[in-house]
Backbone as CSV, one residue per row, in Angstrom:
resi,resn,N_x,N_y,N_z,CA_x,CA_y,CA_z,C_x,C_y,C_z
1,MET,37.966,93.262,121.443,37.757,91.730,122.295,38.171,90.947,120.768
2,SER,38.762,89.980,121.075,39.182,88.993,119.985,38.010,87.829,119.973
3,SER,37.542,87.442,118.551,36.150,86.571,118.692,36.637,85.489,119.046
4,LEU,38.014,84.898,119.235,38.251,83.834,120.244,37.547,83.631,121.528
5,SER,37.494,84.756,122.183,37.069,84.774,123.399,35.810,84.564,123.881
6,LYS,34.916,84.191,122.546,33.575,83.733,122.479,33.562,82.586,122.749
7,ALA,34.679,81.629,122.806,34.735,80.091,123.069,35.141,80.251,124.387
8,GLY,35.250,81.232,125.156,35.777,81.280,126.566,37.008,80.827,126.775
9,THR,37.402,80.915,128.414,38.890,80.444,128.764,38.693,79.476,129.718
10,TYR,39.747,78.763,129.903,39.904,77.999,130.954,41.449,78.258,131.601
11,THR,41.677,77.563,132.426,42.711,77.924,133.634,43.843,76.692,133.271
12,LEU,44.980,76.808,132.884,46.330,76.034,132.458,46.977,76.251,133.684
13,GLY,47.325,75.504,134.605,47.959,75.816,135.794,47.425,77.231,136.401
14,ASP,48.633,78.120,136.254,48.047,79.484,136.897,47.758,80.613,135.949
15,ARG,47.391,80.071,134.105,47.353,80.683,133.176,45.706,80.755,132.757
16,ALA,45.195,81.843,132.702,43.866,81.776,131.706,44.049,81.750,130.271
17,VAL,43.735,80.778,129.544,44.279,80.595,127.889,42.981,80.647,127.237
18,ASN,42.796,81.011,126.452,41.454,80.900,124.957,41.468,79.566,124.691
19,ARG,40.204,79.351,124.782,40.192,77.748,124.441,40.344,77.321,123.121
20,MET,40.439,78.216,122.214,41.088,77.900,120.888,42.397,78.330,120.767
21,GLY,43.201,77.278,120.587,44.625,77.756,120.579,45.265,77.132,119.015
22,TYR,46.670,76.883,119.350,47.281,76.682,118.025,48.159,75.613,118.304
23,GLY,48.287,74.397,117.312,49.374,73.184,117.235,50.069,73.609,116.204
24,ALA,51.474,73.590,116.867,52.777,73.836,115.774,53.021,72.864,115.046
25,MET,52.757,71.583,115.037,53.389,70.608,114.601,53.592,70.600,112.825
26,GLN,52.517,71.153,112.410,52.640,71.060,110.799,53.568,72.410,110.320
27,LEU,54.351,73.127,111.067,55.169,74.013,110.999,56.669,73.110,110.248
28,ALA,56.840,72.214,110.419,57.843,71.390,110.271,57.766,70.854,109.052
29,GLY,58.471,70.311,108.264,58.598,69.311,106.812,57.617,68.452,106.852
30,PRO,57.428,67.661,105.741,56.525,66.698,105.669,57.253,65.308,106.538
31,GLN,56.049,64.602,107.321,56.382,64.253,108.034,56.743,64.368,109.436
32,VAL,56.666,65.868,109.583,56.799,66.438,110.920,58.762,66.498,110.861
33,PHE,59.161,66.289,109.847,60.682,66.009,109.662,61.215,67.174,108.988
34,GLY,62.390,67.552,109.206,63.365,68.579,108.449,62.369,70.192,108.425
35,PRO,62.775,71.148,107.832,62.368,72.278,107.709,61.147,72.332,107.162
36,PRO,60.538,73.404,107.141,59.221,73.828,106.295,59.576,74.120,104.728
37,LYS,58.580,73.900,103.996,58.934,74.225,102.619,58.862,75.868,102.475
38,ASP,58.349,76.540,103.460,58.195,77.560,103.191,58.440,78.357,104.739
39,HIS,59.591,78.777,104.772,60.235,79.304,106.005,59.119,80.517,106.654
40,ALA,59.087,81.742,105.777,58.405,82.687,105.399,57.022,82.672,106.032
41,GLY,56.245,81.651,105.432,54.810,81.508,105.264,54.745,80.951,107.170
42,ALA,55.538,79.831,107.340,55.834,79.594,108.763,55.657,80.763,109.881
43,LEU,56.481,81.612,109.608,56.497,82.684,110.586,55.126,83.481,110.334
44,ALA,54.811,83.895,109.443,53.597,84.737,109.435,52.447,83.713,109.802
45,VAL,52.377,82.339,109.895,51.087,81.694,110.560,51.353,82.326,112.196
46,LEU,52.092,82.119,112.857,52.522,82.048,114.137,52.155,83.457,114.598
47,ARG,52.776,84.555,113.516,52.279,85.897,114.083,50.882,86.296,113.970
48,GLU,50.197,85.895,112.898,48.687,85.799,112.846,47.999,85.038,113.480
49,ALA,48.356,84.311,114.352,47.622,83.362,115.694,47.965,84.674,116.570
50,ILE,49.098,84.869,117.048,48.904,85.994,118.094,48.216,87.315,118.050
51,ALA,48.104,87.648,116.873,47.415,88.944,116.034,45.831,88.607,116.353
52,THR,45.461,87.135,116.342,43.988,87.224,116.272,43.835,86.737,117.462
53,GLY,44.517,86.690,118.576,44.252,86.400,120.427,44.528,84.989,120.540
54,VAL,45.246,84.084,119.645,45.776,82.874,120.208,46.564,83.356,121.441
55,ASN,46.637,82.352,122.548,47.480,82.816,123.474,48.096,81.414,124.013
56,HIS,47.745,80.331,123.330,47.939,78.899,124.060,48.497,78.173,122.756
57,ILE,49.946,77.826,122.561,50.852,77.197,121.413,51.022,75.977,122.057
58,ASP,50.823,74.817,121.369,51.483,73.521,121.657,52.563,73.221,120.642
59,THR,53.524,72.246,121.303,54.890,72.329,120.452,55.718,71.040,120.856
60,SER,56.752,70.583,120.292,57.578,69.775,120.921,58.762,70.009,120.156
61,ASP,60.052,69.941,121.043,61.313,69.800,120.278,61.453,68.549,119.421
62,PHE,60.614,67.563,119.525,61.036,66.613,118.633,60.224,66.619,117.268
63,TYR,59.681,67.854,117.173,58.953,68.075,115.804,59.947,68.863,114.960
64,GLY,60.301,67.989,113.947,61.303,68.588,113.003,62.883,67.592,113.278
65,PRO,63.233,67.280,113.777,63.355,67.702,115.152,64.033,69.014,115.503
66,HIS,63.610,69.793,116.146,64.340,71.373,117.014,63.529,72.292,116.062
67,VAL,63.183,72.022,115.154,62.240,73.158,113.685,61.405,73.699,114.285
68,THR,60.236,73.442,114.655,59.091,74.232,115.494,59.603,75.172,116.347
69,ASN,60.182,74.786,117.589,60.581,75.338,118.543,61.537,76.415,118.004
70,ARG,62.635,76.638,117.022,63.330,77.305,116.824,62.598,78.562,115.921
71,ILE,61.301,77.896,115.064,60.742,78.981,113.997,59.657,79.580,115.281
72,ILE,59.304,79.148,116.371,58.439,80.065,117.275,59.447,80.860,117.843
73,ARG,60.462,80.896,118.283,61.362,81.395,118.736,61.534,82.868,117.905
74,GLU,62.032,82.632,116.541,62.129,83.614,115.644,61.256,84.186,115.528
75,ALA,59.790,83.918,115.208,58.524,84.286,115.219,58.016,85.526,116.102
76,LEU,58.161,84.928,117.626,57.399,85.362,118.622,58.259,86.165,119.901
77,ALA,59.454,85.295,119.791,60.380,86.083,121.067,60.995,87.600,121.028
78,PRO,60.662,88.641,121.577,60.175,88.172,122.996,59.000,88.287,122.960
79,TYR,58.750,86.809,124.016,57.296,86.451,123.724,56.042,87.121,124.445
80,PRO,54.840,87.519,123.899,53.674,87.974,124.534,53.752,87.734,126.029
81,GLN,53.491,88.540,127.066,53.073,88.080,128.265,52.483,86.912,128.730
82,ASP,51.160,87.174,127.773,49.890,86.233,128.347,50.139,85.104,127.657
83,LEU,51.370,84.518,126.738,51.252,83.548,125.896,51.857,82.434,126.637
84,THR,51.028,80.995,126.838,51.360,80.123,127.257,51.711,79.156,126.338
85,ILE,52.952,78.494,126.378,53.737,77.511,125.587,53.872,76.361,126.017
86,VAL,52.868,75.159,125.488,52.922,73.587,125.965,53.791,73.092,125.180
87,THR,54.917,72.072,125.645,55.568,71.332,125.018,55.565,70.058,125.445
88,LYS,56.042,68.972,124.674,55.795,67.806,125.368,57.536,66.760,124.947
89,VAL,57.752,65.715,125.865,58.629,65.094,125.900,58.644,63.764,126.026
90,GLY,59.451,62.827,125.575,59.130,61.291,125.905,59.599,60.797,124.488
91,ALA,59.953,61.411,123.417,60.228,60.610,122.120,61.528,61.624,121.503
92,VAL,61.933,60.842,120.574,63.022,61.425,119.508,62.947,61.140,118.218
93,ARG,63.284,61.651,117.393,63.301,60.997,115.980,64.390,60.185,115.294
94,GLY,64.171,59.319,114.694,65.369,58.441,114.076,65.791,59.361,112.673
95,ASP,66.831,58.945,112.111,66.988,59.241,110.910,65.983,59.668,109.694
96,ASP,65.533,58.481,109.856,64.601,57.786,108.867,62.881,58.616,109.317
97,ALA,63.191,59.478,110.129,61.639,60.449,110.502,60.744,59.222,111.443
98,SER,61.574,58.398,111.984,60.452,57.621,112.719,60.667,57.930,114.182
99,TRP,59.410,57.630,114.828,59.338,58.432,116.312,59.854,57.133,117.385
100,LEU,60.777,57.391,118.185,61.308,56.562,119.113,61.051,56.819,120.395
101,PRO,60.697,55.946,121.476,60.188,56.192,122.628,62.041,57.014,123.312
102,ALA,61.922,57.724,123.991,62.679,58.403,125.042,62.488,58.701,126.391
103,LEU,62.198,57.650,126.899,61.831,57.704,128.428,62.527,57.857,129.907
104,GLU,63.659,57.715,129.350,64.781,56.890,130.202,64.452,58.491,130.903
105,PRO,65.258,58.500,132.631,65.599,59.922,133.155,66.407,60.889,132.543
106,ARG,67.263,60.404,131.968,68.471,61.265,131.236,68.098,61.996,129.887
107,GLN,67.230,60.760,129.384,66.383,61.449,128.129,65.499,62.434,128.142
108,LEU,64.766,62.334,129.249,63.552,63.266,129.501,64.457,64.611,129.940
109,GLU,65.145,64.665,130.869,66.280,65.788,131.536,66.646,66.274,130.042
110,GLN,67.257,65.865,129.111,67.964,66.493,127.830,66.831,67.089,127.056
111,ALA,65.635,66.525,126.897,64.656,66.977,126.105,64.191,68.542,126.860
112,VAL,64.081,68.571,128.106,63.742,69.760,128.702,64.676,70.617,128.793
113,HIS,65.942,70.192,128.550,67.047,71.225,128.245,67.066,71.930,126.562
114,ASP,66.662,70.997,125.881,66.322,71.305,124.169,65.543,72.075,124.563
115,ASN,64.142,71.666,124.911,63.278,72.584,124.719,63.578,74.197,125.407
116,LEU,64.248,74.174,126.246,64.692,75.471,126.988,65.207,76.273,126.114
117,ARG,66.482,75.523,125.490,67.376,76.303,124.418,66.633,76.843,123.188
118,ASN,66.112,76.157,122.715,65.470,76.310,121.506,64.143,77.100,121.541
119,LEU,63.396,77.191,122.231,62.453,78.386,122.483,63.315,79.641,123.090
120,GLY,64.324,79.335,123.928,65.006,80.570,124.196,64.161,80.993,125.527
121,VAL,64.163,80.069,126.015,63.199,80.704,127.956,64.091,80.008,128.911
122,ASP,63.788,80.430,130.003,64.190,80.002,131.255,63.561,79.006,131.994
123,VAL,62.213,78.718,131.627,61.316,78.175,132.262,60.455,77.907,131.288
124,LEU,59.939,76.604,131.281,58.976,76.014,130.241,57.560,76.382,131.115
125,ASP,56.499,76.522,130.255,55.163,76.907,130.706,54.591,75.806,131.512
126,VAL,54.492,74.498,130.526,53.640,73.593,130.654,54.598,72.388,129.978
127,VAL,55.236,71.173,130.573,55.593,69.978,129.937,54.590,68.750,130.108
128,ASN,54.409,68.191,128.898,53.630,66.866,128.838,54.708,66.190,128.693
129,LEU,54.256,64.700,129.549,55.147,63.404,129.139,54.276,62.660,128.376
130,ARG,55.108,62.690,126.792,54.032,62.016,126.113,54.512,60.284,126.283
131,LEU,53.585,59.902,126.522,53.797,58.298,126.627,53.548,57.364,125.095
132,MET,54.591,56.716,124.932,54.449,56.197,123.352,53.438,55.169,123.148
133,GLY,53.072,54.280,124.255,51.734,52.932,124.301,51.813,52.641,122.963
134,ASP,50.503,52.728,122.534,50.376,52.425,121.180,50.012,53.738,120.191
135,ILE,51.248,54.219,119.671,50.962,55.728,119.153,49.869,56.542,119.494
136,HIS,48.997,56.216,118.833,47.694,57.003,119.149,46.599,56.537,120.255
137,ALA,47.030,55.505,120.828,46.022,54.948,122.160,47.027,55.054,123.307
138,PRO,46.535,55.171,124.358,47.234,54.705,125.486,47.395,53.409,125.708
139,THR,48.172,52.787,126.313,48.173,51.893,127.386,48.723,51.726,128.547
140,GLU,48.129,50.910,129.614,48.118,50.841,130.650,49.952,50.636,131.180
141,GLY,50.432,51.112,132.287,51.478,50.770,132.681,51.977,51.705,133.606
142,SER,52.674,51.730,134.855,53.252,52.523,135.747,53.849,53.613,134.848
143,ILE,53.868,54.961,135.421,54.644,56.165,134.739,55.659,56.797,135.778
144,GLU,55.466,56.269,136.982,55.869,56.960,138.155,57.436,57.283,138.104
145,ALA,58.441,56.660,137.448,59.517,56.955,137.247,59.952,58.068,136.561
146,GLN,58.941,58.180,135.306,58.954,59.008,134.493,58.711,60.396,134.867
147,PHE,57.442,60.421,135.652,56.761,61.650,136.102,57.394,62.058,137.100
148,ALA,58.316,61.399,138.038,58.837,61.810,139.018,60.348,62.419,138.638
149,THR,60.685,62.226,137.374,61.929,63.048,136.655,61.436,64.359,136.406
150,LEU,60.144,64.506,135.883,59.835,65.647,135.346,59.542,66.443,136.617
151,ALA,58.709,66.068,137.903,58.332,66.721,138.860,59.830,67.261,139.456
152,ALA,60.830,66.467,139.553,62.120,66.960,140.229,62.698,68.336,139.283
153,LEU,62.570,68.396,138.020,62.908,69.247,137.275,61.986,70.935,137.340
154,ARG,60.578,70.206,137.656,60.079,71.246,137.975,60.067,71.926,139.501
155,ASP,60.377,71.259,140.272,60.961,71.550,141.517,62.271,72.285,141.419
156,LYS,62.942,72.113,140.427,64.173,73.094,140.258,64.352,74.201,139.579
157,GLY,62.867,74.307,139.281,62.214,75.794,138.771,62.452,75.784,136.956
158,LEU,62.823,74.703,136.279,62.872,74.607,134.972,61.601,74.424,134.253
159,ILE,60.585,73.853,134.801,59.049,73.861,134.437,58.416,74.118,135.194
160,ARG,56.937,75.081,134.778,56.080,75.593,135.699,55.072,74.629,136.108
161,HIS,54.387,74.026,135.146,53.456,72.744,135.052,53.742,71.705,134.167
162,LEU,53.114,70.553,134.774,53.307,69.176,134.156,51.823,68.837,133.386
163,GLY,51.780,67.974,132.489,50.865,67.155,131.884,51.639,66.100,131.144
164,LEU,50.210,65.296,130.898,50.253,63.925,129.925,49.664,63.952,128.641
165,SER,50.311,63.103,127.996,49.887,62.798,126.598,49.694,61.411,126.270
166,ASN,48.627,60.849,125.597,48.630,59.535,125.348,48.348,58.694,126.875
167,ALA,47.768,59.134,127.949,47.409,58.686,129.061,46.103,58.103,129.344
168,THR,46.223,57.109,130.160,45.024,56.725,130.794,44.568,57.378,132.307
169,LEU,43.351,57.190,132.551,42.838,57.703,133.569,43.643,57.385,134.804
170,THR,43.883,56.074,134.953,44.745,55.335,136.134,46.286,56.321,136.033
171,GLN,46.866,56.540,135.146,48.005,56.898,134.930,47.950,58.475,135.511
172,VAL,47.098,58.988,134.855,46.671,60.641,135.236,46.550,60.669,136.927
173,LYS,45.945,59.635,137.461,45.938,59.615,139.221,47.197,59.092,139.646
174,GLU,47.796,58.490,139.261,49.101,57.880,139.493,50.168,59.200,139.387
175,ALA,50.156,59.709,138.398,51.155,61.295,138.402,50.497,62.301,139.088
176,GLN,49.245,62.560,139.405,48.630,63.558,140.174,49.149,63.124,141.812
177,ALA,49.431,62.086,141.808,50.051,61.572,143.638,51.451,61.916,143.846
178,ILE,52.219,62.514,142.499,53.342,62.895,142.550,53.750,64.292,142.617
179,ALA,52.834,65.073,141.383,52.526,66.676,141.340,51.624,66.686,140.463
180,PRO,51.198,68.115,140.870,49.656,68.289,140.030,49.694,68.237,138.631
181,VAL,48.705,67.541,137.995,48.694,67.401,136.635,47.460,68.525,135.889
182,VAL,48.128,69.392,135.063,46.978,70.606,134.551,46.239,70.487,133.271
183,CYS,47.011,69.200,132.390,46.572,68.694,131.206,46.301,67.467,130.543
184,VAL,45.884,67.180,130.031,45.994,65.703,129.421,45.798,65.825,127.695
185,GLN,46.458,65.431,126.825,46.444,65.643,125.562,46.518,63.987,125.142
186,ASN,44.896,63.738,124.578,44.739,62.198,124.068,44.055,62.349,122.629
187,GLN,44.018,61.469,121.967,43.368,61.340,120.646,41.782,61.438,121.168
188,TYR,40.986,62.085,120.439,39.649,62.428,120.603,39.006,63.145,119.428
189,ASN,37.685,62.873,119.070,37.214,63.688,118.371,35.560,63.295,118.064
190,LEU,34.761,63.882,117.155,33.432,63.067,116.765,33.487,62.018,116.852
191,VAL,34.120,61.160,116.191,33.787,59.748,116.269,34.766,58.798,117.042
192,GLN,35.998,59.551,117.594,36.913,58.606,118.363,36.092,58.973,120.104
193,ARG,35.332,58.302,120.573,34.909,58.786,121.459,35.099,57.835,122.837
194,ALA,36.476,57.049,122.725,36.883,56.226,123.976,37.103,57.077,125.249
195,ASP,37.555,58.580,124.917,37.674,59.285,126.498,36.675,59.988,127.017
196,ASP,35.533,59.673,126.565,34.000,60.483,127.258,34.339,60.365,128.334
197,ALA,34.399,59.337,129.195,34.175,59.033,130.459,35.425,59.977,131.137
198,MET,36.768,59.887,130.530,38.154,60.402,131.245,37.627,62.102,131.013
199,ILE,37.488,62.791,130.021,36.889,64.300,129.870,36.054,64.655,131.368
200,ASP,35.248,63.590,131.353,33.946,64.412,132.557,34.703,63.976,133.774
201,ALA,35.521,63.119,133.941,36.346,63.096,135.151,37.331,63.896,135.009
202,LEU,38.064,64.638,134.207,39.060,65.377,134.036,38.432,66.665,134.685
203,ASN,37.205,66.877,133.984,36.416,68.363,134.232,36.203,68.307,135.860
204,GLY,35.744,67.170,136.145,35.382,67.512,137.563,36.776,67.725,138.670
205,MET,37.834,67.497,138.088,39.092,67.611,138.707,39.670,69.044,138.337
206,GLY,39.085,69.744,137.522,40.021,70.985,137.330,41.134,70.881,136.208
207,ILE,40.970,69.765,135.641,42.091,69.468,134.432,41.916,69.467,132.988
208,ALA,42.292,70.247,132.572,42.165,70.544,130.932,42.483,69.410,129.949
209,TYR,41.694,69.080,128.859,41.626,67.912,128.012,41.939,68.663,126.583
210,VAL,43.277,68.201,126.045,43.323,68.878,124.720,43.375,67.401,123.634
211,PRO,42.322,67.706,122.879,42.505,66.315,121.873,43.307,66.493,120.747
212,PHE,44.012,65.646,120.441,44.714,65.756,118.657,44.274,65.163,117.917
213,PHE,44.034,65.337,116.598,43.572,64.471,115.438,42.083,64.961,115.484
214,PRO,41.644,66.489,115.522,40.225,66.649,115.745,39.435,65.783,114.454
215,LEU,40.114,65.512,113.259,39.458,64.885,112.219,39.864,63.724,111.864
216,GLY,40.692,62.773,112.728,41.000,61.534,112.747,40.262,60.524,112.463
217,GLY,40.517,59.357,111.999,39.706,58.081,111.901,38.298,58.364,111.473
218,PHE,38.118,59.079,110.613,36.662,59.299,110.336,36.622,58.256,108.978
219,SER,35.248,57.654,108.901,35.182,56.889,107.610,34.747,57.690,106.922
220,PRO,34.826,57.231,105.409,34.119,57.716,104.345,32.493,58.068,104.564
221,LEU,31.993,57.145,105.222,30.317,57.700,105.604,30.292,58.602,106.443
222,GLN,31.312,58.590,107.590,31.064,59.737,108.666,31.583,60.923,108.117
223,SER,32.665,60.901,107.342,32.981,62.355,106.623,31.714,62.596,105.757
224,ASP,30.895,62.034,104.932,30.050,62.675,104.072,28.889,63.076,105.203
225,ALA,28.448,62.352,106.131,27.520,62.837,107.209,27.879,64.196,107.872
226,LEU,29.376,64.598,107.973,29.646,65.787,108.630,29.606,66.797,107.798
227,ASN,30.000,66.560,106.116,29.928,67.205,105.173,28.605,67.941,105.090
228,ALA,27.641,66.933,104.860,26.084,67.324,105.046,25.891,68.286,106.099
229,VAL,26.445,68.321,106.993,25.968,69.017,108.217,26.704,70.309,108.251
230,ALA,27.755,70.540,107.677,28.682,71.731,107.400,28.035,72.515,106.311
231,ALA,27.645,71.890,105.246,27.055,72.502,104.082,25.782,73.364,104.527
232,LYS,24.668,72.486,105.075,23.457,73.171,105.853,24.048,74.611,106.655
233,LEU,25.010,74.532,107.619,25.174,75.786,108.446,26.170,76.557,107.649
234,GLY,26.657,76.362,106.308,27.598,77.326,105.763,28.776,77.448,106.241
235,ALA,29.550,76.121,106.916,30.798,76.125,107.479,31.231,74.862,106.924
236,THR,32.724,75.096,107.395,33.611,73.799,106.650,33.453,73.009,108.039
237,PRO,33.721,71.430,107.286,33.741,70.483,108.131,34.426,70.212,109.427
238,MET,35.859,71.082,109.275,36.833,71.266,110.368,36.252,71.955,111.152
239,GLN,35.472,73.305,110.635,34.737,74.280,111.708,33.724,73.683,112.673
240,VAL,33.217,72.493,111.980,32.035,71.946,112.791,32.365,70.801,113.839
241,ALA,33.567,70.408,113.213,34.025,69.257,114.259,34.783,70.373,115.472
242,LEU,35.470,71.162,115.403,36.161,72.148,116.287,34.673,72.508,116.989
243,ALA,33.727,73.021,116.421,32.799,73.577,117.306,32.180,72.782,118.356
244,TRP,32.082,71.202,118.097,31.498,70.264,119.035,32.300,70.245,120.011
245,LEU,33.585,70.103,119.413,34.748,69.897,120.368,34.459,70.770,121.463
246,LEU,34.224,72.134,121.220,34.430,72.929,122.303,32.846,73.245,123.030
247,GLN,32.199,72.603,122.621,30.862,72.571,123.258,30.480,71.064,123.928
248,ARG,31.341,70.045,123.627,31.396,69.112,124.471,31.595,69.320,125.878
249,SER,32.514,70.052,126.157,32.829,69.922,127.565,33.803,71.547,128.154
250,PRO,33.508,72.196,128.829,34.290,73.586,129.294,35.598,73.297,129.377
251,ASN,36.103,71.862,130.067,37.647,71.729,129.850,38.350,71.462,128.965
252,ILE,37.568,71.542,127.697,38.390,71.096,126.306,39.105,72.330,125.567
253,LEU,40.270,72.125,125.489,41.164,72.956,124.705,41.668,72.691,123.435
254,LEU,41.577,73.571,122.248,41.816,73.016,121.110,43.061,73.596,120.377
255,ILE,43.958,72.783,119.678,44.961,73.141,119.016,45.246,72.824,117.753
256,PRO,44.412,73.081,116.828,44.211,73.058,115.391,45.507,73.357,115.000
257,GLY,46.272,72.604,114.034,47.505,73.242,113.441,47.589,73.140,111.963
258,THR,48.168,74.058,111.197,48.163,74.491,109.976,49.160,75.113,109.585
259,SER,49.722,75.138,108.386,50.885,75.702,107.846,50.273,76.839,107.056
260,SER,49.249,77.272,107.178,48.503,78.463,106.169,47.700,79.257,106.711
261,VAL,47.880,80.356,106.378,47.594,81.622,107.348,46.061,81.808,106.795
262,GLY,45.650,81.549,105.845,44.136,81.226,105.412,43.559,80.348,106.174
263,HIS,43.953,79.252,106.242,43.378,77.711,106.978,43.393,78.130,108.303
264,LEU,43.912,78.914,109.223,44.239,79.239,110.170,42.829,79.932,110.755
265,ARG,42.830,81.067,110.134,41.847,82.037,110.166,40.512,80.962,110.127
266,GLU,40.503,80.043,109.178,39.283,79.313,108.895,39.175,78.430,110.374
267,ASN,39.945,77.833,110.761,40.003,77.235,111.875,39.591,77.974,113.123
268,LEU,40.140,79.214,113.318,39.903,79.855,114.562,38.579,80.612,114.260
269,ALA,37.711,80.542,113.147,36.485,81.408,113.471,35.671,79.878,114.038
270,ALA,36.025,78.955,114.128,35.062,77.876,114.586,34.641,78.052,115.937
271,ALA,35.384,79.370,116.805,35.319,79.850,118.003,33.612,80.290,117.803
272,ASP,33.573,80.969,116.546,32.173,81.758,116.706,30.841,80.864,116.468
273,LEU,31.196,79.775,116.130,30.234,78.865,115.666,29.440,77.957,116.609
274,VAL,28.240,78.447,116.798,27.368,77.972,117.912,26.388,76.877,117.360
275,LEU,26.461,75.388,118.042,25.417,74.515,117.144,24.307,74.226,117.986
276,PRO,23.237,74.697,117.440,21.870,74.102,117.846,21.735,72.742,118.099
277,ALA,20.946,72.570,119.476,21.113,71.139,120.175,20.456,70.176,118.825
278,ASP,19.526,70.526,117.870,19.317,69.657,116.807,20.538,69.313,116.241
279,VAL,21.477,69.933,115.717,22.557,69.580,114.779,23.460,69.059,115.915
280,ARG,23.309,69.273,116.939,24.794,68.471,117.752,24.085,66.732,117.960
281,ALA,22.449,66.884,117.936,22.067,65.561,118.131,22.761,64.720,116.741
282,GLU,22.436,65.609,115.726,22.851,64.805,114.201,24.281,64.139,114.113
283,LEU,25.224,65.381,114.836,26.630,65.157,114.921,26.585,63.867,115.749
284,GLU,26.089,63.915,116.781,25.935,62.684,117.741,25.851,61.387,117.334
285,ALA,25.115,61.510,116.327,24.563,60.183,115.674,25.714,59.699,114.659
286,ILE,26.320,60.343,114.155,27.486,60.082,113.264,28.470,59.050,113.905
């Protein structure tokens, strides 16, 4: 049995996935643009993730663009039966590596076909609608037209399940009225706690919550406090931050990314780390 199973599983649509997954974003070049510096190393990281028990990989065709999906296909196709690949649409990349909204129906449809082609699949497991808002924080506004476009592609059999990224709870409810939402991917970590109420609401609705930037936005003082706790536990700060997220709520799925096999193993080992109540209290005081 993989040690990842110690963190338990959660249902993503009709698939049970280990709560510790892998995010492919860092497999592209600097600024998530262009090819990786070490192509063979990128393939090795993906193969090691699968060998260790990861069965939930997060990607997007705008990583690179097209780079991470093609690497995933090269490394892993034909895909393991239990592997769930989650992708996202709603942006394209400028020639200067900028991130540009691409939320018109024809752009969303194009993105779905790009993901299908570059991953080499007939149907996408899960597609998240990535709302651009304020890049790392959601902004209110109707998403009906965009989500209905993806729901129509789901009805055509090109997508199994739908999710949202960078969304508010109001937008989740608006989307749910159109088609089932299986996951929400927002910024959240030990110190960025704006989504506390949303996580609990989604848990009650049976919807997975997938935090991005598990160490983003820490001040130097907060980092020092986290480092002190990690040293006491004989763990890395990243392992402690990931373990805290796993223990925060059963519907949280993690997708830490890295382009190094050693760092991957270190991240996945957080599934084994149990934080005692006093340590959790100390962390939450950060």
